[in-house]
N, C-alpha and C positions, 0 to 999 in steps of 0.2 A: 511715890513714884520718883525714880532717880532723875536728876536734871538732864542727863544724856538721853534717857528714854523719852522725856518730854520734848526735848529738841528734835529728836528723831521723829516723833509722832507729828509735831508741827510741820516739819519739812515734808513728811509723806503727805499730809493734808494739803500743804501749798502746792506740791508737785501735782497732786490729783486734780486740784482745781484748775491749775494751769493746763494740764493735759486735756481736761474737759473743754476748756475755752478754745484751746488750740484745735481740737478735734472738730468743734463746732465751726470754727472759722474755715478749716480745710473743707468741710462739707459745703459751706456756702460758696467757697471759691470754685470748687468742682462743679457745683450746680450751675454757676454762672458760666463756667467754661463750656459746659454741655449746651446751654442755651446759645452761646456765641457760635459754636460749632454748627448747630442746627440752622441758625440764621445765615451763616456763611454758605452752608450747603444749599440753602434755598436760593441765595443770590447767584451762586455758581450754575445752578440749574437753569435759572432764568437767563443767565448770560449765554448759556449753551443754546437755549431755545432761540434767543434773539439772533445769535450767530447763524444758526441753521436757517432762519426765516430771511436773513439778508443774503446768505450764500446761494440759496436756490435761485432767486432771480438773477443774481450776478453770473451764475453759471449758465443760465439760459441766454442772457445778453452776450456772453462770451461765445457761445455756440452760434448765435445769430451772426455775430461779427465775423467769425471764422467762415460761415457759410457765404456771407457777402464778399469776403475776401477771395474765397475760391471762385465764386461766380464772376467777380471782376477779372481774375486772372484767366479764366476760361473765355470771357468776352474779349479780352486783349488778344488771346491766341487766335480766336475766330477772326478778329479784326484784321490782324497781321496776315492771316491765311487768305482772307478775301482780297486784301490789297495786292498780295503777290499773284493771285489768280488774275486780277484785272490788269496788272502790269504785264503778265505773260501773254495775255490775249491780244 
């Protein structure tokens, strides 16, 4: 065998081994990336559920506060109106 052919053959074998190792490492990295994305998706789903469970009572409290504010303003109007009636009589 010619020395150039031997060198070429050894380079091809070395490159093949390196590509197999590299391909295996890329496979493991992509598998870990997939697992990380799945875990992140679960965390985001749970965060969304927590946000919804917190926002529902807060919106109810907000509606109650707005109702109380409206009631207080109506009471103030009626109180002023009754004072005017007593003053005019």
